[in-house]
C-alpha positions as CSV (number, residue, x, y, z in Angstrom):
1,X,-16.9,-18.1,-42.9
2,X,-19.4,-19.7,-45.4
3,X,-22.1,-17.3,-44.4
4,X,-19.8,-14.3,-44.4
5,X,-18.9,-12.3,-47.5
6,X,-15.4,-11.8,-48.7
7,X,-15.3,-8.3,-47.3
8,X,-15.6,-9.5,-43.7
9,X,-13.0,-12.3,-43.9
10,X,-10.1,-9.9,-43.1
11,X,-12.0,-8.5,-40.1
12,X,-12.6,-12.1,-38.8
13,X,-8.9,-13.0,-39.2
14,X,-7.9,-9.8,-37.5
15,X,-10.1,-10.6,-34.5
16,X,-8.6,-14.1,-34.4
17,X,-5.2,-12.5,-34.2
18,X,-6.2,-10.4,-31.3
19,X,-7.7,-13.3,-29.4
20,X,-5.1,-16.0,-30.1
21,X,-4.1,-18.0,-27.1
22,X,-0.6,-18.8,-25.8
23,X,0.7,-22.2,-26.6
24,X,2.3,-23.9,-23.7
25,X,5.3,-26.3,-23.9
26,X,5.1,-29.9,-22.8
27,X,7.6,-29.4,-20.0
28,X,6.6,-26.2,-18.1
29,X,9.4,-26.7,-15.6
30,X,12.1,-25.9,-18.2
31,X,13.2,-22.3,-17.8
32,X,16.2,-20.0,-18.3
33,X,15.7,-18.8,-14.8
34,X,16.9,-20.5,-11.6
35,X,14.3,-22.6,-9.7
36,X,15.5,-22.1,-6.1
37,X,12.6,-20.7,-4.1
38,X,11.1,-22.9,-1.4
39,X,7.6,-22.6,0.1
40,X,9.0,-20.6,3.0
41,X,10.7,-18.1,0.6
42,X,7.4,-17.7,-1.3
43,X,5.3,-17.3,1.8
44,X,7.7,-14.6,3.2
45,X,7.6,-12.8,-0.2
46,X,3.8,-12.8,0.0
47,X,3.8,-11.5,3.6
48,X,6.3,-8.8,2.7
49,X,4.1,-7.7,-0.2
50,X,1.0,-7.4,2.0
51,X,2.1,-6.3,5.4
52,X,3.7,-3.0,4.7
53,X,2.9,0.6,5.6
54,X,-0.8,-0.2,5.6
55,X,-0.4,-2.0,9.0
56,X,1.0,1.2,10.6
57,X,-1.1,3.8,8.7
58,X,-4.2,2.2,7.3
59,X,-5.4,0.7,10.6
60,X,-5.6,4.1,12.3
61,X,-7.1,5.9,9.3
62,X,-10.0,3.4,8.8
63,X,-10.6,3.2,12.6
64,X,-10.8,6.9,13.1
65,X,-12.6,8.0,9.9
66,X,-14.7,5.1,8.6
67,X,-15.4,2.1,10.9
68,X,-14.3,2.8,14.5
69,X,-13.3,-0.4,16.5
70,X,-15.4,-2.4,13.9
71,X,-12.3,-2.0,11.7
72,X,-11.6,-5.5,13.0
73,X,-14.7,-6.8,11.0
74,X,-13.6,-4.7,8.0
75,X,-10.3,-6.5,7.8
76,X,-11.9,-9.9,8.4
77,X,-14.4,-9.4,5.5
78,X,-11.6,-7.9,3.3
79,X,-9.4,-10.9,4.0
80,X,-12.2,-13.3,3.0
81,X,-12.8,-11.3,-0.2
82,X,-9.0,-11.3,-1.0
83,X,-8.9,-15.1,-0.4
84,X,-11.2,-15.6,-3.3
85,X,-8.9,-13.8,-5.6
86,X,-5.8,-15.4,-4.1
87,X,-7.2,-18.9,-4.7
88,X,-7.6,-18.1,-8.4
89,X,-4.0,-17.0,-8.5
90,X,-2.9,-20.1,-6.6
91,X,-4.6,-22.4,-9.1
92,X,-3.0,-20.7,-12.1
93,X,0.4,-20.5,-10.4
94,X,0.4,-24.3,-9.8
95,X,-1.1,-25.2,-13.2
96,X,1.0,-22.8,-15.3
97,X,4.3,-22.3,-13.3
98,X,5.5,-19.5,-15.5
99,X,6.4,-15.9,-14.6
100,X,4.0,-13.2,-15.6
101,X,1.2,-13.7,-13.1
102,X,-2.1,-12.2,-14.3
103,X,-0.7,-11.5,-17.7
104,X,0.3,-15.1,-18.3
105,X,-3.0,-16.5,-16.9
106,X,-5.0,-14.2,-19.2
107,X,-2.9,-15.1,-22.2
108,X,-3.6,-18.9,-21.9
109,X,-7.3,-18.5,-21.5
110,X,-8.8,-15.2,-22.8
111,X,-6.5,-14.0,-25.6
112,X,-3.5,-12.0,-26.6
113,X,-4.7,-8.4,-26.6
114,X,-6.5,-8.8,-23.2
115,X,-3.3,-10.3,-21.8
116,X,-1.2,-7.4,-23.0
117,X,-3.6,-4.8,-21.5
118,X,-3.6,-6.7,-18.2
119,X,0.2,-6.8,-18.2
120,X,0.5,-3.2,-19.3
121,X,-1.7,-2.0,-16.4
122,X,-0.1,-4.2,-13.8
123,X,3.3,-2.8,-14.8
124,X,2.0,0.7,-14.1
125,X,0.5,-0.5,-10.8
126,X,3.8,-1.9,-9.7
127,X,5.7,1.2,-10.7
128,X,3.4,3.6,-9.0
129,X,3.1,1.3,-5.9
130,X,6.9,1.1,-5.5
131,X,7.3,4.9,-6.0
132,X,4.5,5.6,-3.5
133,X,6.0,3.3,-0.9
134,X,9.4,4.9,-1.3
135,X,7.8,8.4,-0.8
136,X,6.0,7.1,2.3
137,X,9.3,5.5,3.6
138,X,11.1,8.8,3.1
139,X,8.4,10.8,4.7
140,X,8.2,8.5,7.7
141,X,12.0,8.6,8.3
142,X,12.1,12.3,7.8
143,X,9.3,12.8,10.4
144,X,11.4,11.0,13.0
145,X,14.1,13.8,12.5
146,X,11.6,16.7,12.6
147,X,11.5,17.0,8.8
148,X,15.2,18.0,8.6
149,X,15.7,16.4,5.2
150,X,12.7,18.2,3.6
151,X,13.8,21.6,5.0
152,X,17.3,21.2,3.8
153,X,16.2,20.1,0.3
154,X,13.8,23.0,-0.1
155,X,16.3,25.6,1.2
156,X,19.5,24.5,-0.4
157,X,18.7,22.2,-3.4
158,X,15.5,22.8,-5.2
159,X,11.8,23.7,-4.7
160,X,9.0,24.0,-7.3
161,X,5.3,24.7,-7.4
162,X,3.8,22.7,-10.2
163,X,0.5,20.9,-10.2
164,X,0.7,17.1,-9.5
165,X,4.4,17.5,-8.8
166,X,6.0,17.3,-5.4
167,X,7.1,20.6,-3.8
168,X,10.7,19.3,-3.7
169,X,12.6,16.4,-5.2
170,X,12.7,13.5,-2.8
171,X,16.3,12.4,-3.1
172,X,15.9,10.0,-0.3
173,X,13.0,8.1,-1.9
174,X,14.8,7.9,-5.2
175,X,18.0,6.8,-3.5
176,X,16.5,3.9,-1.7
177,X,14.9,2.7,-4.9
178,X,18.3,2.8,-6.7
179,X,19.9,0.8,-3.9
180,X,17.1,-1.7,-3.8
181,X,17.3,-2.1,-7.6
182,X,21.0,-2.9,-7.5
183,X,20.5,-5.6,-4.8
184,X,17.7,-7.1,-6.9
185,X,20.1,-7.5,-9.9
186,X,22.3,-9.8,-7.8
187,X,19.9,-12.7,-8.2
188,X,16.8,-14.2,-6.7
189,X,18.6,-15.7,-3.7
190,X,20.0,-12.3,-2.6
191,X,16.5,-10.7,-3.0
192,X,15.0,-13.6,-1.0
193,X,17.4,-13.3,1.9
194,X,17.0,-9.5,2.0
195,X,13.3,-10.1,2.2
196,X,13.8,-12.7,5.0
197,X,15.8,-10.2,7.1
198,X,13.3,-7.4,6.8
199,X,10.3,-9.7,7.2
200,X,11.8,-11.2,10.3
201,X,12.3,-7.8,11.9
202,X,8.8,-6.7,10.9
203,X,7.2,-9.8,12.4
204,X,9.2,-9.4,15.7
205,X,7.9,-5.8,15.9
206,X,4.4,-6.9,15.2
207,X,4.7,-9.5,18.0
208,X,6.0,-6.8,20.4
209,X,3.0,-4.6,19.5
210,X,0.5,-7.4,20.1
211,X,2.0,-8.5,23.5
212,X,2.6,-5.1,24.9
213,X,-0.6,-3.7,23.4
214,X,-2.8,-6.4,25.0
215,X,-1.2,-5.6,28.3
216,X,-2.2,-2.0,27.9
217,X,-5.7,-2.8,26.5
218,X,-8.7,-1.3,28.1
219,X,-12.2,-2.7,27.2
220,X,-13.8,0.6,28.1
221,X,-12.6,1.9,24.7
222,X,-15.1,-0.4,23.0
223,X,-18.0,0.6,25.3
224,X,-20.9,2.9,24.6
225,X,-19.1,5.6,26.6
226,X,-16.6,6.0,23.7
227,X,-19.2,5.5,21.0
228,X,-19.5,1.7,20.9
229,X,-18.0,-1.0,18.8
230,X,-19.5,0.1,15.5
231,X,-20.2,3.8,15.7
232,X,-20.7,4.1,11.9
233,X,-23.0,1.1,11.6
234,X,-23.0,-1.5,8.9
235,X,-22.3,1.1,6.2
236,X,-19.1,2.1,8.0
237,X,-18.0,-1.5,8.2
238,X,-18.6,-2.1,4.5
239,X,-16.9,1.2,3.6
240,X,-14.0,0.2,5.7
241,X,-13.9,-3.2,4.0
242,X,-13.5,-1.5,0.6
243,X,-10.5,0.4,1.9
244,X,-9.0,-2.5,3.8
245,X,-9.2,-4.7,0.7
246,X,-6.2,-2.9,-0.7
247,X,-4.1,-3.9,2.3
248,X,-4.0,-7.4,0.9
249,X,-2.8,-6.4,-2.6
250,X,0.6,-8.0,-3.0
251,X,0.0,-11.8,-2.8
252,X,0.3,-12.0,-6.6
253,X,4.1,-11.7,-6.1
254,X,3.9,-15.4,-5.2
255,X,2.4,-16.3,-8.6
256,X,4.8,-14.0,-10.4
257,X,7.7,-16.0,-8.8
258,X,6.3,-19.4,-9.9
259,X,9.0,-19.9,-12.6
260,X,11.6,-19.7,-9.9
261,X,9.9,-22.0,-7.4
262,X,11.4,-25.5,-6.8
263,X,8.0,-27.3,-6.6
264,X,5.4,-24.8,-7.8
265,X,2.5,-27.3,-7.9
266,X,2.7,-27.6,-4.1
267,X,4.6,-24.5,-3.0
268,X,2.4,-21.9,-4.8
269,X,-1.0,-22.8,-3.2
270,X,0.6,-23.5,0.3
271,X,2.5,-20.2,0.3
272,X,-0.5,-18.2,-0.9
273,X,-2.7,-19.6,1.9
274,X,0.0,-19.2,4.6
275,X,0.9,-15.6,3.6
276,X,-2.7,-14.4,3.3
277,X,-3.6,-16.1,6.6
278,X,-0.6,-14.4,8.4
279,X,-1.3,-11.0,6.9
280,X,-5.0,-11.2,7.8
281,X,-4.2,-12.3,11.3
282,X,-1.7,-9.4,11.7
283,X,-4.1,-6.8,10.5
284,X,-7.0,-8.0,12.6
285,X,-5.0,-8.4,15.8
286,X,-3.1,-5.1,15.4
287,X,-6.4,-3.2,14.8
288,X,-7.9,-4.9,17.8
289,X,-4.9,-3.8,20.0
290,X,-4.9,-0.3,18.6
291,X,-8.6,0.4,19.3
292,X,-8.3,-1.1,22.8
293,X,-5.3,0.9,23.8
294,X,-6.8,4.4,23.2
295,X,-10.3,5.6,22.1
296,X,-10.8,5.2,18.4
297,X,-11.8,8.9,17.9
298,X,-8.5,10.2,19.3
299,X,-6.2,8.3,17.0
300,X,-3.6,10.0,14.9
301,X,-4.2,8.8,11.3
302,X,-0.6,9.4,10.2
303,X,1.1,7.5,13.0
304,X,-1.6,5.7,15.0
305,X,0.5,3.0,16.7
306,X,3.4,5.2,17.7
307,X,1.0,7.9,19.0
308,X,-1.0,5.3,20.9
309,X,2.1,4.1,22.9
310,X,3.2,7.7,23.4
311,X,-0.2,8.6,24.9
312,X,0.0,5.7,27.3
313,X,3.4,6.9,28.5
314,X,5.7,4.6,26.6
315,X,7.3,6.9,24.1
316,X,10.3,4.6,23.7
317,X,8.0,2.0,22.2
318,X,7.3,4.4,19.3
319,X,10.9,4.0,18.1
320,X,10.5,0.2,18.0
321,X,7.3,0.7,16.0
322,X,9.2,3.1,13.6
323,X,11.8,0.4,13.0
324,X,9.2,-2.1,12.2
325,X,7.4,0.3,9.9
326,X,10.5,1.0,7.9
327,X,11.4,-2.7,7.6
328,X,7.8,-3.5,6.5
329,X,8.0,-0.8,3.8
330,X,11.3,-2.2,2.7
331,X,9.7,-5.6,2.1
332,X,7.0,-4.0,0.0
333,X,9.7,-2.2,-2.1
334,X,11.5,-5.4,-2.7
335,X,8.2,-7.1,-3.6
336,X,7.4,-4.5,-6.2
337,X,10.9,-4.5,-7.6
338,X,10.9,-8.3,-7.7
339,X,7.6,-8.7,-9.5
340,X,7.7,-5.8,-12.0
341,X,10.7,-6.9,-14.1
342,X,9.4,-10.5,-14.3
343,X,6.1,-9.4,-15.8
344,X,8.0,-7.2,-18.3
345,X,10.3,-10.2,-19.1
346,X,7.3,-12.4,-19.7
347,X,5.7,-10.0,-22.1
348,X,9.0,-9.5,-23.9
349,X,9.7,-13.2,-24.0
350,X,6.3,-13.7,-25.9
351,X,7.2,-10.9,-28.3
352,X,4.6,-8.5,-27.1
353,X,7.1,-6.1,-25.7
354,X,10.6,-5.0,-26.7
355,X,13.0,-8.0,-26.9
356,X,15.7,-6.0,-25.0
357,X,13.8,-6.8,-21.8
358,X,13.7,-10.6,-22.5
359,X,17.4,-11.1,-21.9
360,X,18.4,-13.1,-18.8
361,X,21.8,-12.7,-17.2
362,X,23.6,-16.0,-17.5
363,X,25.2,-15.6,-14.1
364,X,22.4,-14.3,-11.9
365,X,19.6,-15.9,-13.9
366,X,17.4,-12.7,-13.6
367,X,16.2,-10.3,-16.3
368,X,18.8,-7.6,-15.5
369,X,17.7,-5.2,-18.3
370,X,14.1,-5.1,-17.1
371,X,15.2,-4.7,-13.5
372,X,17.6,-1.7,-14.2
373,X,15.3,0.2,-16.6
374,X,12.1,-0.1,-14.6
375,X,13.9,0.3,-11.3
376,X,15.3,3.6,-12.5
377,X,11.9,4.7,-13.9
378,X,10.4,4.0,-10.5
379,X,13.1,6.1,-8.8
380,X,12.4,9.0,-11.2
381,X,8.6,8.8,-10.3
382,X,9.4,8.8,-6.6
383,X,11.8,11.8,-7.1
384,X,9.3,14.2,-8.7
385,X,5.7,13.0,-8.0
386,X,3.8,13.7,-4.8
387,X,2.5,10.8,-2.8
388,X,-1.1,11.8,-3.1
389,X,-0.9,12.1,-6.9
390,X,0.7,8.6,-7.0
391,X,-1.9,6.9,-4.8
392,X,-4.7,8.2,-7.0
393,X,-3.4,6.0,-9.9
394,X,-3.4,2.8,-7.8
395,X,-5.9,0.0,-7.5
396,X,-7.7,0.0,-10.8
397,X,-5.2,-2.1,-12.7
398,X,-4.9,-4.6,-9.9
399,X,-8.6,-5.0,-9.6
400,X,-8.9,-5.4,-13.4
401,X,-6.2,-8.2,-13.2
402,X,-8.1,-9.9,-10.4
403,X,-11.3,-9.9,-12.5
404,X,-9.7,-11.4,-15.5
405,X,-7.9,-14.1,-13.5
406,X,-11.1,-15.1,-11.9
407,X,-12.9,-15.3,-15.2
408,X,-9.9,-17.3,-16.7
409,X,-10.3,-19.9,-13.9
410,X,-13.9,-20.5,-14.9
411,X,-13.1,-20.7,-18.7
412,X,-10.2,-23.1,-18.2
413,X,-12.1,-25.3,-15.7
414,X,-14.7,-26.1,-18.4
415,X,-12.4,-26.1,-21.4
416,X,-11.4,-29.3,-23.1
417,X,-7.7,-30.2,-22.8
418,X,-5.5,-29.2,-25.7
419,X,-2.2,-30.8,-26.6
420,X,0.8,-28.7,-25.8
421,X,3.7,-28.3,-28.2
422,X,6.9,-30.1,-27.4
423,X,9.8,-27.6,-27.1
424,X,12.3,-30.3,-27.9
425,X,10.4,-31.3,-31.0
426,X,10.1,-27.7,-32.2
427,X,13.9,-27.2,-31.7
428,X,15.0,-30.5,-33.4
429,X,12.5,-30.7,-36.3
430,X,12.9,-28.3,-39.1
431,X,9.8,-26.3,-40.1
432,X,9.6,-27.9,-43.5
433,X,10.1,-31.5,-42.4
434,X,7.0,-33.6,-42.8
435,X,6.9,-37.1,-41.3
436,X,6.1,-39.8,-43.9
437,X,4.2,-43.0,-43.2
438,X,6.2,-46.2,-43.0
439,X,6.0,-48.6,-46.0
440,X,4.0,-51.1,-44.0
441,X,1.1,-48.6,-43.7
442,X,1.5,-46.7,-46.9
443,X,-2.1,-47.7,-48.1
444,X,-3.7,-46.6,-44.9
445,X,-5.5,-43.4,-44.5
446,X,-4.2,-40.8,-42.0
447,X,-7.2,-39.3,-40.2
448,X,-7.0,-36.3,-37.8
449,X,-8.9,-36.6,-34.6
450,X,-10.4,-33.7,-32.7
451,X,-7.4,-33.7,-30.3
452,X,-5.0,-33.0,-33.1
453,X,-3.3,-36.5,-32.8
454,X,-2.8,-38.4,-36.1
455,X,-4.3,-41.9,-36.1
456,X,-4.1,-44.6,-38.8
457,X,-7.2,-46.3,-40.1
458,X,-6.8,-49.5,-42.3
459,X,-10.3,-49.9,-43.7
460,X,-13.4,-48.1,-44.6
461,X,-15.3,-49.6,-41.7
462,X,-12.8,-47.9,-39.4
463,X,-13.5,-44.6,-41.1
464,X,-17.2,-45.1,-40.4
465,X,-16.5,-45.9,-36.8
466,X,-14.6,-42.6,-36.6
467,X,-17.6,-40.7,-38.0
468,X,-19.8,-42.4,-35.3
469,X,-17.3,-41.6,-32.6
470,X,-17.4,-37.9,-33.6
471,X,-21.2,-37.8,-33.5
472,X,-21.3,-39.5,-30.1
473,X,-20.4,-37.2,-27.3
474,X,-18.5,-38.3,-24.2
475,X,-20.6,-37.2,-21.2
476,X,-17.6,-36.9,-18.9
477,X,-15.6,-34.6,-21.2
478,X,-15.0,-31.1,-19.8
479,X,-17.3,-28.4,-21.1
480,X,-20.1,-30.9,-22.1
481,X,-23.6,-30.6,-20.6
482,X,-24.0,-32.9,-17.6
483,X,-26.3,-35.9,-18.1
484,X,-28.8,-34.9,-15.4
485,X,-29.2,-31.5,-17.0
486,X,-29.8,-33.0,-20.5
487,X,-33.6,-33.3,-20.2
488,X,-33.9,-29.6,-19.3
489,X,-31.2,-27.9,-21.4
490,X,-30.2,-30.5,-24.0
491,X,-32.4,-29.1,-26.8
492,X,-31.2,-25.6,-26.2
493,X,-27.5,-26.1,-25.5
494,X,-26.7,-29.6,-26.7
495,X,-25.5,-28.7,-30.1
496,X,-22.7,-26.3,-29.0
497,X,-19.0,-27.2,-29.0
498,X,-17.5,-28.2,-25.6
499,X,-16.7,-25.1,-23.6
500,X,-18.4,-22.7,-25.9
501,X,-21.5,-22.2,-23.8
502,X,-19.4,-21.7,-20.7
503,X,-17.3,-19.0,-22.5
504,X,-20.5,-17.1,-23.4
505,X,-21.8,-17.5,-19.9
506,X,-18.6,-16.1,-18.4
507,X,-19.1,-13.0,-20.6
508,X,-22.7,-12.8,-19.4
509,X,-21.4,-12.9,-15.8
510,X,-18.9,-10.1,-16.5
511,X,-21.6,-7.9,-18.2
512,X,-24.2,-8.5,-15.5
513,X,-21.7,-7.8,-12.7
514,X,-20.8,-4.5,-14.2
515,X,-24.5,-3.6,-14.7
516,X,-25.5,-4.8,-11.3
517,X,-22.7,-2.9,-9.5
518,X,-23.4,0.2,-11.6
519,X,-27.0,0.3,-10.4
520,X,-25.9,-0.1,-6.8
521,X,-23.2,2.6,-7.0
522,X,-24.8,5.1,-9.3
523,X,-28.6,4.3,-9.2
524,X,-29.6,6.3,-6.2
525,X,-27.4,9.4,-6.4
526,X,-26.0,10.1,-9.9
527,X,-28.8,8.5,-11.9
528,X,-31.6,9.3,-9.4
529,X,-33.6,6.2,-10.4
530,X,-37.1,5.9,-8.9
531,X,-37.6,3.0,-6.5
532,X,-39.5,0.7,-8.9
533,X,-36.9,1.2,-11.6
534,X,-34.0,0.6,-9.2
535,X,-35.6,-2.6,-8.0
536,X,-36.4,-3.8,-11.5
537,X,-32.9,-3.4,-12.7
538,X,-31.5,-5.2,-9.6
539,X,-33.9,-8.1,-10.3
540,X,-33.0,-8.2,-14.0
541,X,-29.2,-8.0,-13.7
542,X,-29.2,-10.2,-10.6
543,X,-31.2,-12.9,-12.3
544,X,-28.9,-12.8,-15.3
545,X,-25.9,-13.2,-13.1
546,X,-27.4,-16.1,-11.2
547,X,-28.7,-17.8,-14.3
548,X,-25.3,-17.6,-16.0
549,X,-23.8,-19.3,-13.0
550,X,-26.4,-22.1,-13.2
551,X,-25.7,-22.6,-16.9
552,X,-21.9,-22.9,-16.2
553,X,-22.5,-25.3,-13.3
554,X,-24.6,-27.5,-15.6
555,X,-21.5,-28.4,-17.6
556,X,-18.8,-31.0,-16.8
557,X,-15.7,-29.4,-15.2
558,X,-12.2,-30.5,-15.8
559,X,-10.9,-32.5,-12.8
560,X,-7.2,-32.4,-12.1
561,X,-5.9,-34.2,-9.1
562,X,-2.2,-33.3,-9.7
563,X,-2.4,-29.6,-9.0
564,X,-4.5,-27.3,-6.7
565,X,-8.0,-26.3,-7.9
566,X,-10.2,-23.6,-6.6
567,X,-13.2,-25.1,-4.8
568,X,-16.9,-24.3,-5.7
569,X,-16.2,-23.1,-9.2
570,X,-17.9,-21.1,-10.7
571,X,-19.3,-19.5,-7.5
572,X,-16.1,-18.4,-5.8
573,X,-14.5,-16.8,-8.9
574,X,-17.9,-15.2,-9.7
575,X,-18.1,-13.7,-6.2
576,X,-14.5,-12.4,-6.7
577,X,-15.5,-10.8,-10.0
578,X,-18.5,-9.1,-8.4
579,X,-16.4,-7.7,-5.5
580,X,-13.6,-6.4,-7.9
581,X,-16.1,-4.7,-10.2
582,X,-17.8,-3.1,-7.3
583,X,-14.6,-1.7,-6.0
584,X,-13.5,-0.4,-9.4
585,X,-16.8,1.5,-9.8
586,X,-16.2,3.1,-6.4
587,X,-13.0,4.8,-7.7
588,X,-12.9,8.4,-8.7
589,X,-13.7,9.6,-12.2
590,X,-10.2,11.1,-12.5
591,X,-8.8,7.6,-11.9
592,X,-10.8,6.2,-14.8
593,X,-9.7,9.1,-17.1
594,X,-6.0,8.3,-16.3
595,X,-6.7,4.6,-16.8
596,X,-8.2,5.3,-20.2
597,X,-5.1,7.4,-21.2
598,X,-2.8,4.7,-20.1
599,X,-4.8,2.0,-22.0
600,X,-4.6,4.1,-25.1
601,X,-0.9,4.4,-24.8
602,X,-0.7,0.6,-24.3
603,X,-2.7,0.0,-27.5
604,X,-0.3,2.1,-29.4
605,X,2.6,-0.1,-28.2
606,X,0.7,-3.3,-29.0
607,X,-0.4,-2.3,-32.5
608,X,2.9,-0.7,-33.2
609,X,5.1,-3.5,-32.0
610,X,3.5,-6.4,-30.1
611,X,1.1,-7.7,-32.7
612,X,3.9,-7.8,-35.4
613,X,6.4,-9.6,-33.1
614,X,4.2,-11.9,-31.2
615,X,5.6,-15.4,-31.1
616,X,2.2,-16.9,-31.4
617,X,1.7,-14.9,-34.6
618,X,5.1,-16.1,-35.9
619,X,4.1,-19.7,-35.0
620,X,1.0,-19.4,-37.1
621,X,3.1,-18.4,-40.2
622,X,5.1,-21.6,-40.0
623,X,4.3,-24.4,-42.5
624,X,1.5,-26.7,-41.2
625,X,1.1,-30.5,-41.4
626,X,-1.7,-31.8,-43.6
627,X,-4.1,-34.6,-42.6
628,X,-7.0,-36.2,-44.3
629,X,-10.4,-36.6,-42.5
630,X,-13.7,-38.2,-43.3
631,X,-16.9,-36.4,-42.3
632,X,-20.6,-36.9,-43.0
633,X,-22.4,-34.0,-44.7
634,X,-26.1,-33.1,-43.8
635,X,-27.1,-34.9,-47.0
636,X,-25.7,-38.1,-45.7
637,X,-22.7,-38.3,-48.1
638,X,-19.3,-39.2,-46.9
639,X,-16.5,-36.9,-48.0
640,X,-12.8,-36.7,-47.4
641,X,-11.4,-33.3,-46.3
642,X,-7.8,-32.3,-46.2
643,X,-7.1,-29.9,-43.3
644,X,-4.1,-28.2,-41.8
645,X,-3.2,-29.3,-38.3
646,X,-2.1,-26.5,-36.0
647,X,0.9,-27.1,-33.7
648,X,-1.4,-26.6,-30.7
649,X,-3.9,-29.1,-31.9
650,X,-6.3,-26.6,-33.4
651,X,-7.2,-26.8,-37.1
652,X,-7.5,-24.1,-39.6
653,X,-11.1,-23.1,-40.0
654,X,-11.1,-23.4,-43.8
655,X,-11.2,-26.7,-45.8
656,X,-8.4,-26.9,-48.2
657,X,-9.6,-29.7,-50.4
658,X,-12.7,-32.0,-50.6
659,X,-13.0,-35.2,-52.6
660,X,-16.4,-37.1,-52.7
661,X,-16.1,-40.8,-52.0
662,X,-17.5,-43.3,-54.5
663,X,-21.3,-43.7,-54.7
664,X,-21.2,-47.2,-53.2
665,X,-19.5,-45.9,-50.2
666,X,-22.1,-43.1,-49.9
667,X,-24.8,-45.6,-49.9
668,X,-23.1,-47.7,-47.3
669,X,-22.6,-44.6,-45.1
670,X,-26.3,-43.7,-45.4
671,X,-27.3,-47.2,-44.3
């Protein structure tokens, strides 16, 4: 602030408010919720969130219109890409076992406003996803009865012709959401057991499809006679991968449930790996069976599996497939209704959303208010909106959340450890109470170290040792340049604070990813770039991306053997960022317009309510402890500074008082 005029000080402070980080308590296992979910419970929640209607609809659609039998490769590549994002969620879920998923992870690493926007968009994604699944559930059940429900509703209840609105109110879809919402309010154990039942039925049906399907398999359907294994070539496989990637959206329900897990440090990573492996195996094997049973070009995109058994002369198997499809969609509904209120609760608990949603029922230990309100909103959306209009809103918020979580993993991996605040200390110590030194050390100086811990120093020589310690960098500290890179990058990057270079490099990774993917997606068609310009931009942005990763890798990471950590950081998170950005830029312009409108509405909520009620903001207003500190000025003089020590170990940027030491001490310091 010394180089900044008085006019820009309010702007700097305002930006600091927007980017303040969440302070974590010492004991992250203490919660008002009930920790009762085992690894099996979490794994089945993840499977239920991923293996839904996509298994029965998406496989046939991608095989017929995009990739042919090579849909198997599309699911395999999409599973690997999803694994990169899932590993990032698993690390955060184990390290920060708090509800809120991507919102919470962004809050502890990137800043408050970014966390709010991520949470705000994920809430919309869950609402739309639940409503869309309910509409698909209703349509699938209605088709089994020759659309009797739709015909009766249009003829005897209501029918309208309004753009973006369904032709008739889907009472069945709204009804199933209301019933599911009521069951969710009974507590996490009831929700978990319901998910167990539906998941078990769905897995049995999948096993039936695989066994019976392989019996009916005919390798001729993959031969050149029927068009070959990859009739659309590599482009078709990659286009199918982009679509199949959305089939694995849903594993974040595991991280969202971390505050209710018994042993989150072990259960979250294991459940994430198991559920994603089971989902990927199911998608790959079912798509293999489907394309071997009948020729890929003759598939019915709306009900591929049922139609395949019907065409092979086993129409009765179609009813078993229908039961499995409905149970699978029920698990997705439960997953959405389970995750959505917990993200709303986490935002309300931090003061960024209305406090009404932060209340937890003392009996069921779940946020009942959030469950009821957003469950009913989801039912209203399913009642009036068309399925196609709902699906157009999907994906962008989830991909944005994946991107920020991956970036947060890199930032925290190379960030120095900060002391957490003790919840017990905060509750027992009054804000105005200041600890006084004991009489035995009344003459000693209290000096604040960089970690925020207060340490006593008895003599002036100890003070000089402190100055020397502060000027000597620990080579093994997180965020510090590695010793073997010091000869090459030391003069350029050696003077920055630990973790500062990594933070800027992560920003460069994000910007170069957007630029690189924009050239790939829009360069040839929309922008019509000449070949030399296209190649030059690819080289420039690609080199920036790789150089940023090298700079990050050149710094010391934080090693934690107690909880799971993503391997090959920063490369795996960076690959996840690149994949997510590419998929976001492939979305339609209308999706981006709707996304912009929703973000604008979220900013109104944040600046109208959240920024004023943020608990981190209220913590900053509390009285701060004072501590003295000795530093060496560029002139060589030793001065004593009195600074405020923040509760989270961070100091106020401004010096409150400075007192020069005696001249004799100055001379001794210079020597």
